[in-house]
N, C-alpha and C positions, 0 to 999 in steps of 0.2 A: 868417470873421466869427464873433464870439462868439455863443453861443446867445442868442437874443432873450429866451427865458424867463428866463435868468439876469439879463440886463440889467434887465428889468422887475421881477424880484423884488428886486433891489438897490434899485431906485427905490422899491419899496413900503415897504422898511424905513427909508427916510429920512422919519421922522415929521414933520419940519418942513415938508416939501413934499408930504405925503401927499394932502391934499385936491386940490391942483392937478393932481398926476399922475393921481389917481383920475378926475377929471373928464375929463382928456385921453384916457385909455385907454378909459373907458366910453362916451364920446360920439363916438368916431371910427368912422364906418361903414367906413373903409378896412380895418379889421381883418377884416371879413367876407370881403373879397376874397382874403385870404391864409390863411384857415382850411384846415388839412389834418389828417388823422388821423395822430397821432404815437404814441399810447400805448394799449395794451390792459391793463386792470386785470382780472386773472384770479384766481379763487379761490372764487367762489360755485358752487353746484351746483344752480342753478335760475334762473328768470327774476329779473331784478333790477328790483324795483318802485319803488325810491326811491333817490335820490342827493341828498345835501345837503352843501354846504360849511359848515365852521365859520365863525363871524362874521368871523374874521381871515383866512380863506382858506388856512390852513395845513394843514387836514385835511379829507378828504372821507369822509363816512359813507354806507354803502349797506346796504340791507335786501333780502332775497330770499325766494323760495319755500322755500329751505332753512332758514328760520327763524333765520338767523344775521345778525348785524350786523358788517360789516367796516369798519375804518378804514384809509385810504390816505393816505400822506404823499408828495406829489409834489415831488421836487427838480428843480433846473434842468436836470440832464443825464439825467433818466430818460426813456426812450423804449422802444419795443418792448413786450414783455410784462412787467408788473410785478405782484408778489405783494403781498397786504395786509400792513400793518404790524401790525395786531391783528385777531383774530377773536373775537367774543363770542357764545356760545350765549345764547339768551333763553328766557323762559318761554312763548313763543308755541307753539301747537300747529298753526297753519296759516300761510299766506303772510303775510309782513310787507308792509304797504302804505306805511308812512311811518316815517321815523326821523330824529330831530334830536339834535344835540349840545346839551346844556342844562346848567343849574346851573353856569355859569362853567367850562365844559370839564371837568366832573367826571363827568357821566353822559350816558346816551343814553336818550331816551324814544322808544318805538315803539308802533305800533298795527297791526292786521292783520285778516285774514279771519275770525279766531276772535272778533273783537269785543274782544279784550284790549287794554288800555293798560298797557305794561310800562316799568319803569325799570331800567337796568343800569348799575352803577358801573364806570367805565372803568379804575379803578385796582385795585379789589379783586375785581371780577367779581360782586359781590353783586347779586342780582336781586330785584325787588319787583313784584308785580302790583297796579297802581293801580286797575284796573277790570276786571270780568268780567261779561258779561251774565248776569242771573238770570231773564230772561223770554224764552225762545226764543233763536234764533240770528240775529245780524246782524253786518255788517261795521263796523269802525272804519276810516274811510278816510284822513283827512288831519289833520295837526296844524298849528296856527297859533300861533306864539309871540307873546306880547305884547312889543312893543319896549321896550327899556330896563329889562327885569326880569332880565336874565342868563339867560333861558330857564327861570326858576322858575315862571312863570305862562303857561298856554297853554290853547287850546281844541282839542277833537277833534270832527270831524263823524262822525256814525254813521248806519248804514242804517235805524235805527228812527225816524228823523225828529227826533232830538235833537242839539244841540251841547252837549257837556259841558265844564265848566270845571274846571281843575286848578291847584292852587297847592301846590308841593312843600314849602312851609313849614307846610302843614296836613295833617291825617291823613285827610281825606275829600274827595271831589269833589262837584260840584253840577251840576244841569242848568240851563244858561243860556238855551237856545232850544228851543222846541217848534214843530214844523210839522205836527202831526197825522198823523204817519206817512209824510211825504214822505221817501223815501230821499235822504240828503245825501252829497255827495262833495266838490266844490270848496270851499275855505275859505282865507281870507287876511285878515290885519289890515293896515290902512292904515299905511304906514311913516311918515307925517307926522302924521295924526290917528289916534293909536293906539286911540281909542275907537270907530272905525268898523270894522265887521266885514262882509265880503262872504261870502255863502254861496250855493253852487249845488247844485241837486238834480235830481230826475227830472221837471222841467217846464221851460218856456221862460224862467222868470224868475230873474234874478240878484237876490238879496235883500240889502238893506243894513240893518244893525242898529247902534244906538248902544249900545255896551257899558255906558255910564254909566247907561242906563235899564233894563238887564236885571235882572230879579229872579231870584236864584239859588234853586233848589229842591232839596230832598233827592231822592235816587234813588228813594225809596219812593213819591214822588208822580208818577212818570213816566207812569203809565197814566191820570192824570186831569187833566193840565195843559191849559190853554187855549192857543190860538195866541199866540205871542209877537209883539207889534206890530213892524212894520218901519218904517224911515224912508222907503224907496222900493223899487219894483220896476222892474228894467230888462229890456227885451227888444226885439225887432224885430217888425215886421209879419209878415215871412216866417216867423219862428219861431212866432209865435202862430197863424198859419194852419195850421201843421203839427200843432198840438196840437188834437185833436178836442174835448176837454172837460177841465175841471179835474180830474175824477175819473180820467180815463184818462191815466196819467202815464208811459207807457212809450215814447211816440213820440220825444221829444227829451229832452235833459238836459245839464247842465253838469258836466264832469268836472274841469276845471282853471280856476283864476282867478289873475291876477297883477296887482298894482298897479304903476303907474308910480312912479318915484322921488319925484315931487312930490306923489303922492297924489291927483291930479286925474283920472286916467284908470285904467281897468281892462280887462284882456283876459279874455274868457270863451271857453273851448274847448267848443263844442257837440258832443255825441256824435252821430255820423252826419251832421255838417254842418260848417260853416265856423267860423272864429274871428271874434268880434266885438269891436270896440274901443268901449267905452262911456265917455262923459264923465259924471262924477259931477255931478249937478245939471243934466243935459241937459233938452231940451224935454219938457214934460209932454204926455201923450196928449190929442189933440184929437179928440173922438168924431166930429166932423163930417167929418174927413179920413180916417177908417179905414173900409174896407169892412165891411158888416154882418156877414159871416161871420167877420171877424177881431176884432170888438169884443166878441163874446159871452164869450170866455174871460176877458179882463180884468174884465168885469162879474162873472163867477162868482167869480173870485179875490178881488176887492175886497169882494164881499158876504160871502164866507166869512170874510175877515179884518177885516170892519168898517172898511174903508178907503174914502176918497173915490177915485173913478176917476182923479182928478188925481195920485194917488200913483204911477201907472204912467208910466214915462218911456220913450219910444221914442228913445233917445239914442245909437244906434250911429253912431259917427263914421266907421267904415270896416270892411269885411269882408275877410278874407284867405282866398283860395280856392286850389284846385289840388292838393289831396291827399285821399286816402281816409281816413275816420275812422269806421269802422263795427265793427271787430273787437274792440275792447276799450273798457272804460268808465274807463280810467285815464290817458288822455293828458293831459299837462300843456301849458302854454303859458308863454312868458316874453318879456320885453323883452331885447334885446341891444344893446350899444353905446349905453347910455343909453336913449333911446326912438327911435333911428333905425332899428331893425330889430326884427322879431318872429320868434320861433322856436317850432317845434312838431314833433312826430313824426307819422308816417303808417303806414298798414297795409302799405305796400310796403317797409318797412324803411329808409326814408330820414328824415333830419333836414332839415327845410325852413326856409329863411330868406326872409322877405318884407321889402321896403322899407316902413317904417312910414308914410311920407308918401303914397306912391302906391298902396300895397296890392299892388304887383306882386311876384310870386314871383321872387326874384333867384338863389338857389342852393339846391341840395339835395345832401346827402352820404349815401352808403350808410353806415349806422350799425348795422344789425342784419340778420340773415338773414331775419327775419319782420316784426316790428313794433317801432317805436320809441315808447315811452310817456313816458319821463322825460328831462328835461334840466336841467342845473345850471350856469348861467353863474358863473364865478368872481367874487367880490365886488369884485375890483380888476383882475385881469389879463384880457387878451383870450384867455380859455381857456373852453371849454364841454365839460362831460362829458355823455354821453348813455347811456341804457340801455333795455332792452326785454325781448324774449323770450329773447335770448341770455343766457348765464350770465356774460358778461364786460361790462365797461364800456368805452366808447370815449371817448377824450379828444382833442378837436380843439384844436390850438394854431396860432398864426400861423407857426411855424417860422422858419427863417432866410430873410431877404429874398433873392429871386432877381431878377436883372436882367430887366426887361420886354423882350419881343421886339417888334420893329416888323414889320408885314406890308405888303408892297406890293400894288398893285392886282392883280398876277398871282398873288397868294397865296403869294409866296416870302418866307421869313423873312429879315430883314436887320436889322443894327444895326452900331454901330461895333465894330471889332475888339477894343477894350478891353472893351466891355460884354459881347461874346459869348464872350470867352475862358473856357473851362470852368475851374471851380475845380480846383486841384491838391491832392492829398494830400501826405503826407510824401515827399520826394524819394527815388526808387528808381533808382539810377544803373547798377548792374551787371546784366548780362543774366540771370544766374541768379536774382536776386531778382525781376526782372520776369517771368520765366517762371513762378516760383512764384506770383506774384500773379495771373497769367493762369489758372493751374490752379485757384486758389481761386475766382476769378470764375466760371469754367466750372462748378465744383461748385455754387455758389450758383444759377446759371442752371438747372442740371439739377434741383435741389430745387424751384426756383420752378415749373418745368414740371410737376412732380408735384403741387404744390399747385393749379395751374390745372386739372389733370385731376380733382382732388377738389372743385373749385369754391370753394376758399378764396382768394378774390381778395386779401384783406388780407395774409395770410401770404406769398402769391406776390409781391405788390408789394414787400413788405419784403425778400424774398430777392433780387429783381432789383436793387433799389436798393443792397443790399450788394455785389452783383457790380459795379455801376457805380462804387461807392466804391473797390473794389480796382483799378479800371482808371484811376485818376487819376494817371497818370505819363506821362512822355515816353519812348516806346519808343526803344531805342538802336540797333536794327537794322531794316532795311527789312522783312524777313519778319515780325518781331515787330510792327512798326507795322501791317502789313496785317492780321494776325490779330487784333490788339487792336481795330482799327477795325471789323472785321466783328462781333466779339463785343459791342462797345459799341453798334453799331447794332441788333443783335438784342435786347439788353436794353432799350434805349430803346423799341423797338416793343412788347416784352412789357409794359413799364410803361404804355404808352399803352393797350394792350388791357385790362389790369387796371383802370386808372383809368376807362375807359369802362364796364366792368361795375359799378364802384362808383359810377358817375355823378358822378365828380369831374372834370368836364369841363375846367376850367381847367388842372388838372394834366395831363390827357391832351394838351391843346394844347401845353403846354410840352415834353413828351416828343417829340411829333411835330415840333416846331420843331427840336429838337436832331438828330433823324434827318435832316431836310431839310438841315441844315447839313453833315452828313456825306455825304449822297447826295441831291443836288437833284432826282433823277429817281425817287425811291422811291415807287412807287404806293401801297403799303400806308400809308405815312405820310400822304399826301394824303387817302386814304379815311378813315383813322381820325380825322384832324383835321377832316374834313368832318362826321363823326358827332358829334364833340365840340362843334364850333361850332353844329351843329343843336341839341344839348342846351343850349347857352348862348343859344339863340334868335337867333343871328347867322346867319340863313339866307342872306343875300347872300354872306357869306364862305364858307359851306359849299358853295354852288353853284360858287363860283370854284374851290375845291379839287377838287370832282367833275369840273369841266370840264378842269382840269389833268391829273387822273388819266386821263380819257378820251382826252386828246390823246396821252399817253404810251403807253397800251395800248387802242386803239380796240376790240379784239375781246374785252376782258375783261367777261364777263357780270356779274361781281360788282359792277362800278361802276354798272350800271343798277339793280341791286337796292338799292344804297346811296342812289342818287338817289331811288328810290321811297320808301325809309324816311324820308329827310329831308323829302320833299314831304308824306308822310302826317302826320308830326309837325307840320309847318307848318300844315296844314289844321286839325288838332286844336287847335293853339294859337289860331288865328284864331276857330274856333267858340267856344272858351272866352271869348275877349275880347268876343265879341258877345253873350254871355248877359246 
């Protein structure tokens, strides 16, 4: 089958049908079910703190602790490890936190831990410092481009409590928003109503501003500015209860915000807590319905801001739970597949995907050895890039479509012979070439085993799959057929093991299904498929696999331990559902 990425890219280039195809790809939740890790972008020498696609989706920009900005161009056939197309040194002296391609694809604007806002020309390499703090040290966190300006006009959120406004056609910047020292992080402009600006900081409130009403002030006035009026404040009762007072601002905070495509909803990623989906213009706060201990903070905020209490809206439409978010203050959040899914990273090194309508956690993928902070959905294609503490970027693609396996009540894989027939590579007919392919596959298996010993599950999985690719031929002799089947079975089991460690449970189930096709009494395959099905929350099917394994090997003590693991996971899931 032709690479799906190529098919989709060709469709993207058909401008006459662009909008229709874009809507189809972006709004289909089915893509989420087929995501798999396909590409590693390697080149940075530090944590990758920002990844942003260009507006046309042709280029990915990344910024890192190494103070470099890299550009990546992903073609339809790129997979495995990919090196950057361009690498740009910047004027930053500390970690880069955000970077965007601006000025009609001519420049890159970046900001970082040094508080600098820098501009780097992509063609000449010329560098300009647009802003440098002159009153102490603070971070410059996020950049929000104004739509329809070609990236020439943008806002930057800063740790000193100001949002700064930049216009590349002018020689100086301005202060657009002042919050009296509240550290700011999350920042985003409404894609439909470009005058609406959402700002998140170190308290429970997501602030909405009307850019048309903002007064721009010179940097010299930074220390004497009054609070900038807001349109509304959005929060939840739970978040307000966690904040002890308006002045004590370290308990909670918003690190990432993301508007829906229609500009009517917005996601807020709360540090140390869950993700909230707010509806713009949601229900106003009714003082009589809120507990006394929860109403005091909104009163403090509104008094400080000279706002009526009705400006506070408890408008959370849904909460997204199930991951840890305490180790960093940089985690982002995004909509996927239109608004049918929500994505964010966690402290465990996984990229999480929730169903937007139900709020249920649907999938999670291993995407970092430590923590996932950033994600960048492609503007058109069903592709998502992620980054975090690791120095490389992970790209998840839908890959080539694989036939779905059917499972009977006994837990045995079954399907029509036409569907289940394995894909074959180029025909290798002579015995000598087949033996050479076997040796190459065994070499890949040996290298994969070494990567497993080092704990590099991603590289190991890639090597085992390369081994399987070399085994896609019809053996010409009986001994060769026997040896090939044994090696193929081992590599499929290895792939299932790596997929389990990466928590790519669908993929693990697929590999176990293929093992069971080769050997219907393989206990390891049933045990690993049980763990994968437990990870997918299909506990009934998991117990069927465990029962089948126990029937085959009644004295195997490992099976009892696997049953205990699945039961423990099921109890933990039930407790979470009851909260």
